[in-house]
mmCIF file of the N, C-alpha and C atoms, coordinates in Angstrom:
data_MODEL
# 
_entry.id   MODEL 
# 
loop_
_atom_site.group_PDB 
_atom_site.id 
_atom_site.type_symbol 
_atom_site.label_atom_id 
_atom_site.label_alt_id 
_atom_site.label_comp_id 
_atom_site.label_asym_id 
_atom_site.label_entity_id 
_atom_site.label_seq_id 
_atom_site.pdbx_PDB_ins_code 
_atom_site.Cartn_x 
_atom_site.Cartn_y 
_atom_site.Cartn_z 
_atom_site.occupancy 
_atom_site.B_iso_or_equiv 
_atom_site.pdbx_formal_charge 
_atom_site.auth_seq_id 
_atom_site.auth_comp_id 
_atom_site.auth_asym_id 
_atom_site.auth_atom_id 
_atom_site.pdbx_PDB_model_num 
ATOM 1   N N  . MET A 1 1  ? 1.612  29.171  -8.616  1.00 0.00 ? 1  MET A N  1 
ATOM 2   C CA . MET A 1 1  ? 0.847  27.985  -9.280  1.00 0.00 ? 1  MET A CA 1 
ATOM 3   C C  . MET A 1 1  ? 0.709  27.014  -7.958  1.00 0.00 ? 1  MET A C  1 
ATOM 4   N N  . GLU A 1 2  ? -0.444 26.205  -7.779  1.00 0.00 ? 2  GLU A N  1 
ATOM 5   C CA . GLU A 1 2  ? -0.828 25.171  -6.928  1.00 0.00 ? 2  GLU A CA 1 
ATOM 6   C C  . GLU A 1 2  ? 0.137  24.099  -7.309  1.00 0.00 ? 2  GLU A C  1 
ATOM 7   N N  . GLU A 1 3  ? 0.658  23.482  -6.021  1.00 0.00 ? 3  GLU A N  1 
ATOM 8   C CA . GLU A 1 3  ? 1.414  22.123  -6.117  1.00 0.00 ? 3  GLU A CA 1 
ATOM 9   C C  . GLU A 1 3  ? 0.472  20.973  -6.245  1.00 0.00 ? 3  GLU A C  1 
ATOM 10  N N  . LYS A 1 4  ? 0.860  20.603  -7.108  1.00 0.00 ? 4  LYS A N  1 
ATOM 11  C CA . LYS A 1 4  ? 0.317  19.406  -7.694  1.00 0.00 ? 4  LYS A CA 1 
ATOM 12  C C  . LYS A 1 4  ? 0.167  18.046  -6.005  1.00 0.00 ? 4  LYS A C  1 
ATOM 13  N N  . TRP A 1 5  ? -0.568 17.152  -5.795  1.00 0.00 ? 5  TRP A N  1 
ATOM 14  C CA . TRP A 1 5  ? -0.700 16.287  -4.732  1.00 0.00 ? 5  TRP A CA 1 
ATOM 15  C C  . TRP A 1 5  ? 0.624  15.700  -4.295  1.00 0.00 ? 5  TRP A C  1 
ATOM 16  N N  . TYR A 1 6  ? 1.297  15.579  -5.297  1.00 0.00 ? 6  TYR A N  1 
ATOM 17  C CA . TYR A 1 6  ? 2.490  14.581  -5.123  1.00 0.00 ? 6  TYR A CA 1 
ATOM 18  C C  . TYR A 1 6  ? 3.799  15.372  -4.841  1.00 0.00 ? 6  TYR A C  1 
ATOM 19  N N  . GLN A 1 7  ? 3.438  16.615  -5.062  1.00 0.00 ? 7  GLN A N  1 
ATOM 20  C CA . GLN A 1 7  ? 4.659  17.354  -4.638  1.00 0.00 ? 7  GLN A CA 1 
ATOM 21  C C  . GLN A 1 7  ? 4.782  17.502  -3.417  1.00 0.00 ? 7  GLN A C  1 
ATOM 22  N N  . LYS A 1 8  ? 3.544  17.630  -2.932  1.00 0.00 ? 8  LYS A N  1 
ATOM 23  C CA . LYS A 1 8  ? 3.427  17.882  -1.187  1.00 0.00 ? 8  LYS A CA 1 
ATOM 24  C C  . LYS A 1 8  ? 3.080  16.588  -0.414  1.00 0.00 ? 8  LYS A C  1 
ATOM 25  N N  . SER A 1 9  ? 3.031  15.791  -1.245  1.00 0.00 ? 9  SER A N  1 
ATOM 26  C CA . SER A 1 9  ? 3.031  14.445  -0.319  1.00 0.00 ? 9  SER A CA 1 
ATOM 27  C C  . SER A 1 9  ? 4.550  14.099  0.299   1.00 0.00 ? 9  SER A C  1 
ATOM 28  N N  . CYS A 1 10 ? 4.104  13.729  1.745   1.00 0.00 ? 10 CYS A N  1 
ATOM 29  C CA . CYS A 1 10 ? 5.537  13.452  2.911   1.00 0.00 ? 10 CYS A CA 1 
ATOM 30  C C  . CYS A 1 10 ? 5.040  12.170  3.468   1.00 0.00 ? 10 CYS A C  1 
ATOM 31  N N  . PHE A 1 11 ? 4.185  11.511  3.258   1.00 0.00 ? 11 PHE A N  1 
ATOM 32  C CA . PHE A 1 11 ? 4.289  10.127  3.937   1.00 0.00 ? 11 PHE A CA 1 
ATOM 33  C C  . PHE A 1 11 ? 3.840  9.234   3.334   1.00 0.00 ? 11 PHE A C  1 
ATOM 34  N N  . ARG A 1 12 ? 4.660  8.508   2.729   1.00 0.00 ? 12 ARG A N  1 
ATOM 35  C CA . ARG A 1 12 ? 4.066  7.206   1.423   1.00 0.00 ? 12 ARG A CA 1 
ATOM 36  C C  . ARG A 1 12 ? 4.520  6.174   1.899   1.00 0.00 ? 12 ARG A C  1 
ATOM 37  N N  . SER A 1 13 ? 4.206  4.996   1.756   1.00 0.00 ? 13 SER A N  1 
ATOM 38  C CA . SER A 1 13 ? 4.293  3.913   2.310   1.00 0.00 ? 13 SER A CA 1 
ATOM 39  C C  . SER A 1 13 ? 4.604  2.965   0.948   1.00 0.00 ? 13 SER A C  1 
ATOM 40  N N  . LEU A 1 14 ? 5.729  1.848   0.762   1.00 0.00 ? 14 LEU A N  1 
ATOM 41  C CA . LEU A 1 14 ? 6.033  1.157   -0.476  1.00 0.00 ? 14 LEU A CA 1 
ATOM 42  C C  . LEU A 1 14 ? 5.417  -0.042  -0.133  1.00 0.00 ? 14 LEU A C  1 
ATOM 43  N N  . VAL A 1 15 ? 4.291  -0.734  -0.659  1.00 0.00 ? 15 VAL A N  1 
ATOM 44  C CA . VAL A 1 15 ? 3.837  -2.051  -0.346  1.00 0.00 ? 15 VAL A CA 1 
ATOM 45  C C  . VAL A 1 15 ? 4.776  -2.969  -1.266  1.00 0.00 ? 15 VAL A C  1 
ATOM 46  N N  . ASP A 1 16 ? 5.793  -3.972  -1.144  1.00 0.00 ? 16 ASP A N  1 
ATOM 47  C CA . ASP A 1 16 ? 6.735  -4.451  -1.677  1.00 0.00 ? 16 ASP A CA 1 
ATOM 48  C C  . ASP A 1 16 ? 6.301  -5.937  -1.008  1.00 0.00 ? 16 ASP A C  1 
ATOM 49  N N  . MET A 1 17 ? 5.433  -6.762  -1.370  1.00 0.00 ? 17 MET A N  1 
ATOM 50  C CA . MET A 1 17 ? 5.400  -7.710  -1.124  1.00 0.00 ? 17 MET A CA 1 
ATOM 51  C C  . MET A 1 17 ? 5.954  -9.141  -2.340  1.00 0.00 ? 17 MET A C  1 
ATOM 52  N N  . HIS A 1 18 ? 6.619  -10.119 -2.197  1.00 0.00 ? 18 HIS A N  1 
ATOM 53  C CA . HIS A 1 18 ? 7.034  -11.113 -2.723  1.00 0.00 ? 18 HIS A CA 1 
ATOM 54  C C  . HIS A 1 18 ? 6.470  -12.195 -2.381  1.00 0.00 ? 18 HIS A C  1 
ATOM 55  N N  . ILE A 1 19 ? 5.474  -12.483 -2.674  1.00 0.00 ? 19 ILE A N  1 
ATOM 56  C CA . ILE A 1 19 ? 4.278  -13.454 -2.037  1.00 0.00 ? 19 ILE A CA 1 
ATOM 57  C C  . ILE A 1 19 ? 3.958  -14.677 -3.589  1.00 0.00 ? 19 ILE A C  1 
ATOM 58  N N  . SER A 1 20 ? 4.072  -15.720 -3.706  1.00 0.00 ? 20 SER A N  1 
ATOM 59  C CA . SER A 1 20 ? 3.618  -16.223 -5.055  1.00 0.00 ? 20 SER A CA 1 
ATOM 60  C C  . SER A 1 20 ? 2.500  -17.130 -4.118  1.00 0.00 ? 20 SER A C  1 
ATOM 61  N N  . ASN A 1 21 ? 1.551  -16.880 -5.670  1.00 0.00 ? 21 ASN A N  1 
ATOM 62  C CA . ASN A 1 21 ? 0.501  -17.814 -5.005  1.00 0.00 ? 21 ASN A CA 1 
ATOM 63  C C  . ASN A 1 21 ? 0.379  -19.190 -5.037  1.00 0.00 ? 21 ASN A C  1 
ATOM 64  N N  . GLY A 1 22 ? 1.379  -19.968 -4.555  1.00 0.00 ? 22 GLY A N  1 
ATOM 65  C CA . GLY A 1 22 ? 1.649  -21.268 -4.458  1.00 0.00 ? 22 GLY A CA 1 
ATOM 66  C C  . GLY A 1 22 ? 1.087  -21.469 -2.933  1.00 0.00 ? 22 GLY A C  1 
ATOM 67  N N  . ASP A 1 23 ? 1.047  -21.230 -1.947  1.00 0.00 ? 23 ASP A N  1 
ATOM 68  C CA . ASP A 1 23 ? 0.577  -21.326 -0.419  1.00 0.00 ? 23 ASP A CA 1 
ATOM 69  C C  . ASP A 1 23 ? -0.528 -20.182 -0.291  1.00 0.00 ? 23 ASP A C  1 
ATOM 70  N N  . GLU A 1 24 ? -1.752 -20.778 -0.498  1.00 0.00 ? 24 GLU A N  1 
ATOM 71  C CA . GLU A 1 24 ? -2.863 -19.918 -0.280  1.00 0.00 ? 24 GLU A CA 1 
ATOM 72  C C  . GLU A 1 24 ? -3.284 -19.163 1.435   1.00 0.00 ? 24 GLU A C  1 
ATOM 73  N N  . ARG A 1 25 ? -2.420 -20.026 2.312   1.00 0.00 ? 25 ARG A N  1 
ATOM 74  C CA . ARG A 1 25 ? -2.340 -19.212 3.725   1.00 0.00 ? 25 ARG A CA 1 
ATOM 75  C C  . ARG A 1 25 ? -1.426 -18.015 3.422   1.00 0.00 ? 25 ARG A C  1 
ATOM 76  N N  . LEU A 1 26 ? -0.860 -17.561 3.194   1.00 0.00 ? 26 LEU A N  1 
ATOM 77  C CA . LEU A 1 26 ? 0.357  -16.689 3.075   1.00 0.00 ? 26 LEU A CA 1 
ATOM 78  C C  . LEU A 1 26 ? -0.569 -15.079 3.354   1.00 0.00 ? 26 LEU A C  1 
ATOM 79  N N  . LEU A 1 27 ? -1.289 -15.037 2.552   1.00 0.00 ? 27 LEU A N  1 
ATOM 80  C CA . LEU A 1 27 ? -2.536 -14.254 2.730   1.00 0.00 ? 27 LEU A CA 1 
ATOM 81  C C  . LEU A 1 27 ? -4.006 -14.518 3.235   1.00 0.00 ? 27 LEU A C  1 
ATOM 82  N N  . ALA A 1 28 ? -4.080 -15.346 3.707   1.00 0.00 ? 28 ALA A N  1 
ATOM 83  C CA . ALA A 1 28 ? -5.538 -16.082 4.043   1.00 0.00 ? 28 ALA A CA 1 
ATOM 84  C C  . ALA A 1 28 ? -6.018 -14.957 5.146   1.00 0.00 ? 28 ALA A C  1 
ATOM 85  N N  . SER A 1 29 ? -5.472 -14.660 6.225   1.00 0.00 ? 29 SER A N  1 
ATOM 86  C CA . SER A 1 29 ? -6.125 -13.827 6.877   1.00 0.00 ? 29 SER A CA 1 
ATOM 87  C C  . SER A 1 29 ? -5.674 -12.174 6.716   1.00 0.00 ? 29 SER A C  1 
ATOM 88  N N  . PHE A 1 30 ? -5.453 -11.694 5.198   1.00 0.00 ? 30 PHE A N  1 
ATOM 89  C CA . PHE A 1 30 ? -5.275 -9.986  5.057   1.00 0.00 ? 30 PHE A CA 1 
ATOM 90  C C  . PHE A 1 30 ? -6.321 -9.524  5.058   1.00 0.00 ? 30 PHE A C  1 
ATOM 91  N N  . ASP A 1 31 ? -6.617 -8.511  6.173   1.00 0.00 ? 31 ASP A N  1 
ATOM 92  C CA . ASP A 1 31 ? -7.616 -7.778  5.602   1.00 0.00 ? 31 ASP A CA 1 
ATOM 93  C C  . ASP A 1 31 ? -7.436 -6.347  5.146   1.00 0.00 ? 31 ASP A C  1 
ATOM 94  N N  . ALA A 1 32 ? -7.879 -6.078  3.867   1.00 0.00 ? 32 ALA A N  1 
ATOM 95  C CA . ALA A 1 32 ? -7.471 -4.842  3.475   1.00 0.00 ? 32 ALA A CA 1 
ATOM 96  C C  . ALA A 1 32 ? -8.097 -3.784  4.117   1.00 0.00 ? 32 ALA A C  1 
ATOM 97  N N  . GLU A 1 33 ? -9.122 -3.547  4.400   1.00 0.00 ? 33 GLU A N  1 
ATOM 98  C CA . GLU A 1 33 ? -9.773 -2.646  5.186   1.00 0.00 ? 33 GLU A CA 1 
ATOM 99  C C  . GLU A 1 33 ? -8.958 -1.909  6.459   1.00 0.00 ? 33 GLU A C  1 
ATOM 100 N N  . ALA A 1 34 ? -8.576 -3.157  6.946   1.00 0.00 ? 34 ALA A N  1 
ATOM 101 C CA . ALA A 1 34 ? -7.866 -2.541  8.644   1.00 0.00 ? 34 ALA A CA 1 
ATOM 102 C C  . ALA A 1 34 ? -6.757 -2.247  7.638   1.00 0.00 ? 34 ALA A C  1 
ATOM 103 N N  . TYR A 1 35 ? -5.802 -2.845  7.114   1.00 0.00 ? 35 TYR A N  1 
ATOM 104 C CA . TYR A 1 35 ? -4.858 -2.301  6.377   1.00 0.00 ? 35 TYR A CA 1 
ATOM 105 C C  . TYR A 1 35 ? -4.648 -0.952  6.046   1.00 0.00 ? 35 TYR A C  1 
ATOM 106 N N  . ALA A 1 36 ? -5.712 -0.381  5.339   1.00 0.00 ? 36 ALA A N  1 
ATOM 107 C CA . ALA A 1 36 ? -6.212 1.221   4.857   1.00 0.00 ? 36 ALA A CA 1 
ATOM 108 C C  . ALA A 1 36 ? -6.195 1.934   5.719   1.00 0.00 ? 36 ALA A C  1 
ATOM 109 N N  . ASP A 1 37 ? -6.956 1.389   7.117   1.00 0.00 ? 37 ASP A N  1 
ATOM 110 C CA . ASP A 1 37 ? -7.483 2.051   8.148   1.00 0.00 ? 37 ASP A CA 1 
ATOM 111 C C  . ASP A 1 37 ? -5.984 2.058   8.839   1.00 0.00 ? 37 ASP A C  1 
ATOM 112 N N  . ASN A 1 38 ? -4.745 1.360   9.092   1.00 0.00 ? 38 ASN A N  1 
ATOM 113 C CA . ASN A 1 38 ? -3.659 2.003   9.510   1.00 0.00 ? 38 ASN A CA 1 
ATOM 114 C C  . ASN A 1 38 ? -2.619 2.742   8.665   1.00 0.00 ? 38 ASN A C  1 
ATOM 115 N N  . MET A 1 39 ? -2.867 2.375   7.999   1.00 0.00 ? 39 MET A N  1 
ATOM 116 C CA . MET A 1 39 ? -2.108 3.625   7.103   1.00 0.00 ? 39 MET A CA 1 
ATOM 117 C C  . MET A 1 39 ? -2.381 4.809   7.311   1.00 0.00 ? 39 MET A C  1 
ATOM 118 N N  . ALA A 1 40 ? -4.216 5.075   6.958   1.00 0.00 ? 40 ALA A N  1 
ATOM 119 C CA . ALA A 1 40 ? -4.727 6.530   7.586   1.00 0.00 ? 40 ALA A CA 1 
ATOM 120 C C  . ALA A 1 40 ? -4.441 6.978   9.005   1.00 0.00 ? 40 ALA A C  1 
ATOM 121 N N  . THR A 1 41 ? -4.612 5.872   9.981   1.00 0.00 ? 41 THR A N  1 
ATOM 122 C CA . THR A 1 41 ? -3.761 6.184   10.811  1.00 0.00 ? 41 THR A CA 1 
ATOM 123 C C  . THR A 1 41 ? -2.447 6.503   11.575  1.00 0.00 ? 41 THR A C  1 
ATOM 124 N N  . ALA A 1 42 ? -2.025 6.182   10.526  1.00 0.00 ? 42 ALA A N  1 
ATOM 125 C CA . ALA A 1 42 ? -0.293 6.415   10.705  1.00 0.00 ? 42 ALA A CA 1 
ATOM 126 C C  . ALA A 1 42 ? -0.221 7.791   9.927   1.00 0.00 ? 42 ALA A C  1 
ATOM 127 N N  . GLY A 1 43 ? -0.962 8.321   9.086   1.00 0.00 ? 43 GLY A N  1 
ATOM 128 C CA . GLY A 1 43 ? -0.642 9.349   8.365   1.00 0.00 ? 43 GLY A CA 1 
ATOM 129 C C  . GLY A 1 43 ? -0.162 9.519   6.853   1.00 0.00 ? 43 GLY A C  1 
ATOM 130 N N  . PHE A 1 44 ? -0.038 8.005   6.219   1.00 0.00 ? 44 PHE A N  1 
ATOM 131 C CA . PHE A 1 44 ? 0.200  8.111   5.367   1.00 0.00 ? 44 PHE A CA 1 
ATOM 132 C C  . PHE A 1 44 ? -0.903 8.560   3.969   1.00 0.00 ? 44 PHE A C  1 
ATOM 133 N N  . ASP A 1 45 ? 0.042  9.400   3.076   1.00 0.00 ? 45 ASP A N  1 
ATOM 134 C CA . ASP A 1 45 ? -0.798 10.057  2.233   1.00 0.00 ? 45 ASP A CA 1 
ATOM 135 C C  . ASP A 1 45 ? -1.031 9.313   1.130   1.00 0.00 ? 45 ASP A C  1 
ATOM 136 N N  . THR A 1 46 ? 0.047  8.879   0.542   1.00 0.00 ? 46 THR A N  1 
ATOM 137 C CA . THR A 1 46 ? 0.080  7.893   -0.171  1.00 0.00 ? 46 THR A CA 1 
ATOM 138 C C  . THR A 1 46 ? 0.907  6.717   -0.712  1.00 0.00 ? 46 THR A C  1 
ATOM 139 N N  . ALA A 1 47 ? 0.459  5.268   -1.226  1.00 0.00 ? 47 ALA A N  1 
ATOM 140 C CA . ALA A 1 47 ? 0.896  4.198   -1.186  1.00 0.00 ? 47 ALA A CA 1 
ATOM 141 C C  . ALA A 1 47 ? 1.598  3.701   -2.514  1.00 0.00 ? 47 ALA A C  1 
ATOM 142 N N  . TYR A 1 48 ? 2.451  3.274   -2.692  1.00 0.00 ? 48 TYR A N  1 
ATOM 143 C CA . TYR A 1 48 ? 3.490  3.085   -4.032  1.00 0.00 ? 48 TYR A CA 1 
ATOM 144 C C  . TYR A 1 48 ? 3.222  1.447   -4.369  1.00 0.00 ? 48 TYR A C  1 
ATOM 145 N N  . ILE A 1 49 ? 2.860  1.303   -4.915  1.00 0.00 ? 49 ILE A N  1 
ATOM 146 C CA . ILE A 1 49 ? 1.533  -0.467  -5.073  1.00 0.00 ? 49 ILE A CA 1 
ATOM 147 C C  . ILE A 1 49 ? 2.719  -0.621  -6.341  1.00 0.00 ? 49 ILE A C  1 
ATOM 148 N N  . TYR A 1 50 ? 3.056  -2.069  -6.433  1.00 0.00 ? 50 TYR A N  1 
ATOM 149 C CA . TYR A 1 50 ? 3.416  -2.418  -7.558  1.00 0.00 ? 50 TYR A CA 1 
ATOM 150 C C  . TYR A 1 50 ? 2.731  -3.522  -7.952  1.00 0.00 ? 50 TYR A C  1 
ATOM 151 N N  . GLY A 1 51 ? 2.808  -2.980  -9.737  1.00 0.00 ? 51 GLY A N  1 
ATOM 152 C CA . GLY A 1 51 ? 1.763  -4.382  -10.293 1.00 0.00 ? 51 GLY A CA 1 
ATOM 153 C C  . GLY A 1 51 ? 2.563  -5.045  -11.600 1.00 0.00 ? 51 GLY A C  1 
ATOM 154 N N  . SER A 1 52 ? 1.911  -6.153  -11.732 1.00 0.00 ? 52 SER A N  1 
ATOM 155 C CA . SER A 1 52 ? 2.790  -7.257  -12.497 1.00 0.00 ? 52 SER A CA 1 
ATOM 156 C C  . SER A 1 52 ? 1.614  -8.046  -13.177 1.00 0.00 ? 52 SER A C  1 
ATOM 157 N N  . ASN A 1 53 ? 1.751  -8.654  -14.350 1.00 0.00 ? 53 ASN A N  1 
ATOM 158 C CA . ASN A 1 53 ? 0.906  -9.526  -15.074 1.00 0.00 ? 53 ASN A CA 1 
ATOM 159 C C  . ASN A 1 53 ? 1.635  -11.046 -15.185 1.00 0.00 ? 53 ASN A C  1 
ATOM 160 N N  . ILE A 1 54 ? 2.896  -10.954 -14.610 1.00 0.00 ? 54 ILE A N  1 
ATOM 161 C CA . ILE A 1 54 ? 4.009  -12.274 -14.555 1.00 0.00 ? 54 ILE A CA 1 
ATOM 162 C C  . ILE A 1 54 ? 3.079  -13.068 -13.883 1.00 0.00 ? 54 ILE A C  1 
# 
């Protein structure tokens, strides 16, 4: 049986930022495309990303 992608994923990144929206400067210069490029360059194949509606 062929392995599922998550069974052979070895390089995972956990994105765990506890940043409130009280200060807009905290993520004002965040570049999502550069972040994704850096993760690809580093060889990550999976990202854990928390989500919440709080």
